[in-house]
C-alpha positions in Angstrom: 0.1 16.5 3.8 -1.8 17.5 0.6 -1.8 13.9 -0.5 -3.2 12.8 2.8 -6.0 15.3 2.5 -6.8 14.0 -1.0 -6.8 10.4 0.3 -9.3 11.3 3.0 -11.6 13.0 0.6 -14.8 11.1 -0.3 -15.6 10.7 -3.9 -18.9 11.6 -5.4 -21.3 8.8 -6.2 -22.1 8.8 -9.9 -22.2 6.3 -12.7 -18.5 6.6 -13.4 -17.4 6.2 -9.8 -19.7 3.3 -9.2 -18.3 1.5 -12.3 -14.8 1.8 -10.8 -16.1 0.3 -7.5 -17.7 -2.5 -9.5 -14.3 -3.0 -11.2 -12.9 -4.2 -7.8 -15.7 -6.8 -7.6 -14.1 -8.7 -10.4 -11.8 -10.1 -7.7 -15.0 -11.8 -6.3 -15.6 -13.8 -9.4 -13.7 -16.9 -8.3 -15.8 -17.0 -5.2 -19.2 -16.2 -6.7 -20.7 -19.4 -5.2 -19.9 -18.3 -1.7 -21.2 -14.8 -2.6 -24.5 -16.2 -3.9 -25.0 -18.4 -0.8 -24.2 -15.3 1.3 -26.9 -13.3 -0.5 -29.5 -16.0 0.0 -28.6 -16.2 3.7 -28.9 -12.4 3.9 -32.3 -12.3 2.3 -33.6 -15.1 4.5 -32.2 -13.6 7.7 -33.7 -10.2 6.8 -37.2 -11.3 5.7 -37.6 -13.9 8.5 -36.9 -11.3 11.1 -39.7 -9.2 9.6 -42.1 -11.8 11.0 -41.1 -10.9 14.5 -43.3 -7.7 14.9 -46.3 -9.5 13.4 -46.1 -12.5 15.8 -45.4 -10.1 18.7 -48.7 -8.3 17.9 -50.6 -11.6 17.7 -49.2 -12.6 21.0 -50.5 -9.4 22.7 -53.9 -9.8 20.9 -54.2 -13.4 22.0 -53.4 -12.5 25.6 -56.3 -10.0 25.4 -58.7 -12.6 24.1 -58.4 -12.0 20.4 -58.3 -15.2 18.3 -55.5 -16.1 15.8 -56.5 -17.6 12.4 -53.7 -20.1 12.2 -51.9 -20.2 15.6 -53.9 -21.5 18.6 -52.9 -20.0 21.9 -50.1 -18.0 23.5 -47.7 -21.0 23.7 -48.0 -21.6 19.9 -47.3 -18.0 19.1 -44.4 -17.8 21.6 -43.0 -20.9 20.0 -43.3 -19.3 16.6 -41.3 -16.3 17.9 -38.6 -18.6 19.1 -38.5 -20.4 15.7 -38.2 -17.0 14.0 -35.2 -16.1 16.2 -33.5 -19.5 15.7 -33.9 -19.3 11.9 -32.8 -15.7 11.8 -29.8 -16.5 13.9 -28.8 -19.5 11.8 -29.0 -17.5 8.5 -27.2 -14.5 10.1 -24.3 -16.9 11.0 -24.3 -18.3 7.5 -24.4 -14.8 6.0 -21.4 -13.7 8.0 -19.5 -17.0 7.2 -20.1 -16.9 3.5 -19.3 -13.2 3.1 -16.2 -13.7 5.2 -15.1 -16.4 2.8 -15.6 -14.0 -0.1 -14.1 -10.9 1.5 -11.0 -12.5 3.1 -10.1 -14.5 -0.1 -10.8 -11.6 -2.5 -8.9 -9.1 -0.4 -5.9 -11.4 -0.2 -6.1 -11.6 -4.0 -6.2 -7.8 -4.3 -3.2 -7.4 -1.9 -1.4 -10.1 -3.8 -2.2 -8.4 -7.1 -1.0 -5.0 -5.7 2.2 -6.5 -4.4 2.9 -8.3 -7.7 2.3 -5.0 -9.5 4.7 -3.2 -7.1 7.4 -5.7 -7.8 7.0 -5.3 -11.6 6.6 -1.6 -11.8 9.5 0.3 -13.4 11.8 2.5 -11.4 10.3 5.7 -13.0 7.1 4.9 -11.1 8.8 4.9 -7.8 10.6 8.2 -8.5 7.3 10.1 -8.3 5.7 8.1 -5.4 6.2 8.0 -1.7 6.7 4.7 0.1 4.0 5.7 2.7 1.5 6.3 0.0 2.1 2.9 -1.7 1.9 1.2 1.7 -1.4 3.0 2.4 -2.8 1.5 -0.9 -2.1 -2.1 0.2 -3.2 -1.6 3.9 -5.7 1.2 4.5 -7.4 1.3 1.1 -7.8 -2.5 0.9 -9.1 -2.6 4.5 -11.7 0.0 3.5 -12.7 -2.1 0.5 -12.9 -5.1 2.8 -15.5 -3.3 4.9 -17.4 -2.6 1.7 -17.3 -6.2 0.6 -18.5 -7.5 4.0 -20.4 -4.9 6.0 -21.5 -2.2 3.5 -22.8 -4.4 0.7 -24.7 -6.8 3.0 -26.0 -3.9 5.1 -27.2 -2.1 2.0 -29.1 -5.1 0.8 -30.5 -5.9 4.3 -31.6 -2.3 5.1 -33.1 -1.9 1.6 -35.1 -5.1 1.8 -36.2 -4.3 5.4 -37.3 -0.8 4.2 -39.2 -2.0 1.1 -40.8 -5.1 2.6 -41.6 -3.3 5.9 -43.4 -0.5 4.2 -45.4 -3.0 2.0 -46.4 -4.9 5.1 -47.5 -1.7 6.9 -49.5 -0.6 3.9 -51.3 -3.9 3.8 -51.9 -3.8 7.6 -53.1 -0.2 7.8 -52.7 2.3 4.9 -53.9 5.3 6.9 -51.4 4.8 9.8 -48.6 4.0 7.3 -49.1 7.3 5.4 -49.1 9.2 8.8 -45.8 7.5 9.7 -44.2 8.1 6.4 -45.0 11.8 6.7 -42.4 12.0 9.5 -39.6 10.4 7.4 -38.6 13.4 5.2 -37.9 15.5 8.3 -35.4 12.9 9.5 -33.8 12.4 6.1 -33.4 16.1 5.3 -32.1 17.0 8.7 -29.8 14.0 8.8 -28.4 14.9 5.4 -27.7 18.5 6.3 -26.3 17.9 9.7 -24.3 14.9 8.4 -22.5 16.9 5.8 -21.5 19.6 8.3 -20.3 17.0 10.9 -18.3 15.1 8.2 -16.6 18.4 7.3 -15.7 19.0 11.0 -14.5 15.4 11.3 -12.2 15.8 8.3 -10.7 19.0 9.8 -10.0 17.0 13.0 -8.4 14.2 11.0 -6.2 16.7 9.1 -5.1 18.4 12.3 -4.3 15.0 13.8 -2.3 14.1 10.6 -0.3 17.4 11.1 0.5 16.3 14.6 1.5 12.9 13.5 3.8 14.4 10.9 5.7 16.1 13.7 6.1 12.8 15.5 7.2 11.0 12.3 9.7 13.6 11.3 11.3 13.9 14.8 11.5 10.1 15.3 13.2 9.6 11.9 15.7 12.4 12.7 15.9 12.0 16.5 19.7 12.3 16.4 19.5 15.6 14.6 17.0 16.9 17.2 19.4 15.9 20.0 22.5 17.3 18.4 20.8 20.7 18.0 19.3 20.4 21.5 15.8 21.1 20.1 13.9 18.6 22.3 11.9 21.4 24.0 11.2 23.1 20.7 9.8 19.9 19.2 7.8 19.1 22.4 6.2 22.6 22.2 5.5 22.2 18.5 3.8 18.9 19.0 1.8 20.4 22.0 0.5 23.2 19.8 -0.6 20.7 17.2 -2.4 18.6 19.8 -4.2 21.7 21.1 -5.6 22.4 17.6 -6.7 18.7 17.5 -8.5 19.0 20.8 -10.2 22.3 19.9 -11.6 20.9 16.6 -12.5 17.6 18.3 -14.5 19.3 21.1 -16.2 21.6 18.5 -17.1 18.4 16.5 -18.4 16.7 19.6 -20.7 19.7 20.4 -22.3 19.6 17.0 -22.4 15.8 16.9 -24.0 15.8 20.4 -26.6 18.3 19.2 -27.2 16.2 16.0 -27.6 13.0 18.0 -30.0 14.7 20.4 -32.1 16.1 17.6 -32.3 12.7 15.8 -33.3 10.9 19.0 -35.9 13.6 19.7 -37.2 13.5 16.1 -37.2 9.7 15.9 -38.9 9.1 19.2 -41.1 12.1 18.6 -42.2 10.5 15.4 -42.9 7.2 17.3 -44.9 9.2 19.9 -47.0 10.8 17.1 -47.6 7.4 15.6 -48.5 6.0 19.0 -50.9 8.9 19.6 -52.6 8.5 16.2 -52.6 4.7 16.6 -54.1 5.0 20.1 -56.9 7.0 18.7 -57.5 4.3 16.1 -57.5 1.6 18.8 -60.0 3.7 20.8 -62.2 3.9 17.7 -62.0 0.1 17.3 -60.3 0.3 13.9 -57.2 -1.6 14.9 -56.2 -3.8 17.9 -53.6 -3.2 20.5 -51.5 -6.0 19.0 -51.7 -4.5 15.5 -50.5 -1.2 16.9 -47.6 -2.9 18.7 -46.6 -4.7 15.5 -46.9 -1.4 13.6 -44.6 0.4 16.1 -42.0 -2.3 15.9 -42.1 -2.2 12.1 -41.8 1.6 12.3 -38.6 1.2 14.4 -37.2 -1.3 11.9 -37.9 1.1 9.0 -36.4 4.1 11.0 -33.3 2.1 11.7 -33.0 1.1 8.0 -33.2 4.8 6.9 -30.5 5.8 9.4 -28.4 2.8 8.3 -28.7 3.8 4.6 -27.2 7.2 5.5 -24.1 5.6 7.0 -23.9 3.2 4.0 -23.9 6.2 1.6 -20.9 7.6 3.4 -19.1 4.3 3.4 -19.7 3.9 -0.4 -18.2 7.3 -1.0 -15.0 6.3 0.8 -15.0 2.9 -1.0 -15.2 4.6 -4.4 -12.2 6.7 -3.6 -10.3 3.6 -2.3 -11.2 1.5 -5.4 -10.1 4.4 -7.6 -6.7 4.5 -6.0 -6.2 0.7 -6.0 -7.2 0.4 -9.6 -4.9 3.2 -10.5 -2.0 1.1 -9.3 -3.3 -2.2 -10.8 -3.7 -0.6 -14.2 -0.1 0.8 -14.3 2.1 -0.4 -17.1 4.5 -3.0 -15.6 7.9 -4.4 -16.6 8.2 -7.9 -18.1 8.0 -10.7 -15.5 9.9 -13.9 -15.7 8.1 -17.0 -17.0 9.0 -20.6 -16.7 10.4 -20.8 -20.2 12.9 -18.1 -19.3 14.7 -20.1 -16.6 16.5 -22.2 -19.2 17.9 -19.1 -20.8 18.6 -17.6 -17.4 21.2 -20.4 -16.7 23.2 -19.4 -19.8 25.6 -16.6 -18.9 26.2 -13.7 -21.1 29.9 -12.8 -22.0 29.6 -9.2 -20.8 30.5 -7.1 -23.8 28.8 -3.7 -23.5 28.2 -1.0 -26.1 26.6 2.4 -25.7 26.0 4.2 -29.0 24.9 7.8 -29.0 22.7 7.2 -25.9 20.7 10.2 -24.7 18.4 10.2 -21.7 16.3 12.4 -19.5 14.5 11.2 -16.3 10.7 10.9 -16.7 10.2 13.1 -13.7 12.2 15.9 -15.3 12.1 15.4 -19.0 13.3 18.9 -19.8 16.7 18.2 -18.4 18.9 15.8 -20.5 21.2 13.9 -18.3 23.1 11.9 -20.9 23.8 13.8 -24.1 25.2 11.2 -26.5 27.3 8.6 -24.7 29.5 6.4 -26.8 31.1 3.6 -24.8 32.4 0.2 -25.7 33.6 -2.3 -23.0 35.1 -5.7 -24.0 34.0 -8.9 -22.1 36.1 -9.1 -18.9 37.4 -5.5 -19.1 37.5 -3.3 -16.1 36.6 0.3 -16.6 35.9 3.3 -14.3 33.6 6.2 -14.6 34.7 9.4 -12.9 33.3 12.9 -12.8 31.6 15.4 -10.6 28.3 14.6 -8.9 25.4 14.9 -11.3 27.6 14.3 -14.4 25.6 11.1 -15.3 27.8 8.3 -14.0 25.1 6.5 -12.0 22.6 7.1 -14.8 24.7 5.1 -17.2 24.6 2.1 -14.8 20.9 2.5 -14.2 20.3 2.3 -18.0 22.5 -0.7 -18.1 20.4 -2.3 -15.4 17.3 -1.4 -17.4 15.8 0.5 -14.5 14.7 3.0 -17.1 13.6 2.1 -20.6 12.9 5.3 -22.5 16.2 6.5 -24.0 17.5 7.4 -27.4 20.3 5.6 -29.1 21.6 2.0 -28.9 22.6 0.0 -25.8 23.6 -3.6 -26.4 25.2 -6.6 -24.6 27.2 -9.1 -26.6 26.1 -7.6 -29.9 22.4 -7.8 -29.1 20.1 -4.9 -28.0 19.3 -5.2 -24.3 15.6 -5.2 -25.2 16.1 -8.6 -26.9 16.8 -10.3 -23.5 14.0 -11.2 -21.2 14.2 -8.6 -18.5 14.8 -10.8 -15.4 17.0 -13.2 -17.4 19.1 -10.1 -18.3 19.3 -8.7 -14.8 20.4 -12.1 -13.4 23.7 -11.6 -15.2 24.4 -8.2 -13.6 25.5 -7.7 -10.0 25.9 -4.4 -8.1 27.6 -3.4 -4.9 26.3 0.0 -4.1 27.6 2.7 -1.7 24.4 2.6 0.5 24.1 -1.1 1.3 20.5 -2.2 2.1 20.3 -5.4 4.1 17.0 -7.0 5.0 16.0 -7.6 8.6 16.7 -11.3 8.6 19.8 -13.3 9.3 23.3 -12.9 7.7 22.7 -16.2 5.9 19.4 -14.9 4.4 21.1 -11.7 3.3 23.9 -13.5 1.6 21.6 -16.0 0.0 19.6 -13.2 -1.5 22.0 -13.4 -4.4 21.0 -17.0 -5.0 17.9 -18.1 -3.1 18.5 -21.8 -3.6 22.2 -21.7 -2.5 23.6 -24.5 -0.4 25.2 -23.9 3.0 28.6 -24.6 1.5 28.1 -22.0 -1.3 27.1 -19.4 1.3 30.2 -20.0 3.4 32.4 -20.0 0.3 31.0 -16.6 -0.8 31.5 -15.2 2.7 35.1 -16.5 2.7 35.9 -14.8 -0.7 34.3 -11.6 0.6 36.6 -11.7 3.7 33.5 -11.8 5.8 33.7 -15.4 7.2 36.0 -14.4 10.2 33.7 -11.6 11.6 30.6 -13.7 10.9 31.9 -16.6 12.9 32.9 -14.3 15.7 29.3 -13.6 16.4 27.6 -16.1 18.9 25.0 -17.0 16.4 27.3 -17.0 13.4 25.3 -17.0 10.1 22.1 -17.0 12.1 22.9 -13.5 13.5 20.0 -11.1 12.9 21.4 -8.0 11.1 18.7 -5.6 12.4 16.7 -3.0 10.4 18.7 -2.0 7.2 21.8 -3.8 8.6 22.2 -1.3 11.5 23.7 -3.9 13.8 26.7 -4.2 11.5 29.5 -1.8 10.8 29.9 -0.1 7.4 32.7 -2.4 6.4 30.8 -5.5 7.5 27.7 -4.5 5.6 29.9 -3.9 2.5 31.4 -7.4 2.7 28.0 -9.0 3.2 26.9 -7.2 0.0 30.0 -8.4 -1.8 29.4 -12.0 -0.6 25.8 -11.6 -2.0 27.3 -10.5 -5.4 29.8 -13.3 -5.4 27.0 -15.8 -4.8 25.1 -14.3 -7.7 28.1 -14.8 -9.9 27.2 -12.1 -12.5 28.9 -11.6 -15.8 28.8 -7.8 -15.4 29.6 -6.2 -12.1 28.9 -2.6 -11.1 30.7 -1.1 -8.1 29.0 2.2 -7.2 31.3 4.1 -4.7 31.7 0.8 -2.8 34.5 2.0 -0.5 33.8 5.7 -0.3 32.6 5.8 3.3 34.9 3.3 5.0 37.8 3.7 7.5 41.3 2.7 6.3 41.2 -0.9 7.8 37.8 -1.7 6.5 38.7 -0.3 3.1 41.7 -2.6 2.7 39.5 -5.7 3.5 36.7 -4.5 1.2 39.2 -3.7 -1.6 40.7 -7.2 -1.3 37.1 -8.7 -1.5 36.3 -6.5 -4.5 39.4 -7.6 -6.3 38.4 -11.2 -5.8 34.9 -10.4 -7.0 36.2 -8.6 -10.1 38.2 -11.5 -11.5 37.0 -12.6 -14.9 34.1 -10.2 -15.0 33.2 -7.1 -16.9 33.4 -4.4 -14.2 32.2 -0.9 -14.1 33.6 1.1 -11.2 32.0 4.5 -10.2 34.4 6.3 -7.8 35.1 9.7 -6.4 38.3 8.5 -4.6 40.5 8.2 -7.7 43.2 6.2 -5.8 41.0 3.1 -5.9 40.8 2.9 -9.7 44.4 3.1 -10.9 44.4 -0.7 -11.7 41.4 -0.6 -14.1 41.9 -1.1 -17.8 40.4 2.2 -18.8 39.0 5.3 -17.2 36.1 7.4 -18.7 35.6 11.0 -17.5 32.0 12.0 -17.6 31.3 15.7 -17.8 27.8 17.2 -18.1 26.4 14.1 -19.7 29.2 13.4 -22.2 32.5 11.5 -22.2 35.1 14.2 -22.3 38.2 12.1 -21.7 39.2 8.4 -21.7 42.3 6.4 -21.2 44.4 4.7 -18.5 45.4 6.5 -15.3 48.8 7.4 -16.7 47.4 8.6 -20.0 44.9 10.9 -18.4 47.4 12.3 -16.0 49.5 13.3 -19.1 46.7 15.6 -20.4 47.7 19.1 -19.2 44.7 20.9 -17.6 42.5 17.9 -18.2 39.5 17.2 -16.1 41.0 14.0 -14.6 44.3 15.6 -14.0 42.7 18.4 -12.1 40.5 16.0 -10.1 43.6 14.0 -9.0 45.5 17.2 -8.1 42.5 18.5 -6.1 42.1 15.2 -4.2 45.9 15.0 -3.5 45.9 18.6 -2.2 42.9 17.8 0.1 44.4 14.6 1.4 47.7 16.3 2.2 46.1 19.1 4.3 
């Protein structure tokens, strides 16, 4: 909630904040030709329209018998007005078209840049960020910037040019009446500024209250099964109703003040026009100006008043845009991991053998640097060897595999593969040689074929079928009416736990890694599914260096060596039989505890 409030907050406009906003405009550089054409069209559409009040006044004067020095008759002046409207409409269309070219293409580049950054940021970045926040950067913030690129910028230029040129024209036409008109502007500006700040504050409070109400909906929808099992439907309905009542209270309060503000502005604006009309009518009566000139003056005054009001809205939009650009640039300027380049693909095809060495490895997560998770791990695994890591939750088992996957880079000690430091391998080339079957399988919302092929995106149909067969998944896949084209649903929810595991195993088989990590791969399955998954895993482990993380110790008896991790250190190592022979050993006690629990 606090983060949401910070995101809604408008940034102050100063030199530093504007420089950040200009930093976003570097994405416009490839489209500067479109941008320049848009600016030219904008200037023409704005300045040509300023001829409309002038010709309107001439039309009135001509109808009253006044002569025009360059247009002869009402028809000529009316034709001039039509030409002005046509030219203005044409340049308005071109302005919108050219700026749309710039904004749509540059916004796509920003989104592409953000997504590329997301894909190459280290795991430590995601440990301290929420998914909703990152999604907001690429959706809401970029949309806000798009409004700035298209509407705000062009409107700022248009309103400023109308304001400056309009005042100059009025001074040339009638300085005395212009000064009288300008005397009313400070009242509008000051009152608009004061009321505007107050109303924005109320609007923000309403938005925050609505955000609180939305949080109730989000939480309950995500945990709807929990709500139902605790029979708290009425409680949640009541809680949401209270939140909505607060939203309504603030919104009505906001509407009262906003209505008063709008009424005051209308009164002040048209009151100013009435004053100008009164003063101008006196000048007409005294013969100092014509009725047509007064009409032109009034229309110019309305143009200028609209520009002043528009600049106030633009100021607020710029404040929001500065905040959005700051948040987008913060992501774009993050330090990323290495990304694969074309020269790496040749090396990517060369498989590593799979020898692993940890030498006095110490590590603390960036989000909690004061807590050392690994306290000097020494571990050596020969190519093709199968080992298991066991220990209590939080001992450091998964952290060892995360370092092996190079999800975190800041650790002490030496970690090598085949006699070379892992940092000597190009990152993605390195990861292509490591496969993982986790406990919590994540499948994408596409078809079964697409999910298996995620292990090798250019795999043939035969390779996908063979991987499914080796994972003991082919039978259940072909039992579906759509076979490999079956949609798995969000996060694989249409498949059972055992089916999802076998899809993940097929994906790993297709990847054909030199090093395999099995992280609690059978811990949450029923007996029948576990047998099938275990058979698939044994097929997958053949001729690969394998690291098994397991709480259920019965599944790791066949590995070559077992390492017991205790409080970030390796306290015991050996085969299943050797570790059982250690009296009062950690492994021995874990086996006894699990045997006692299973026999109850």
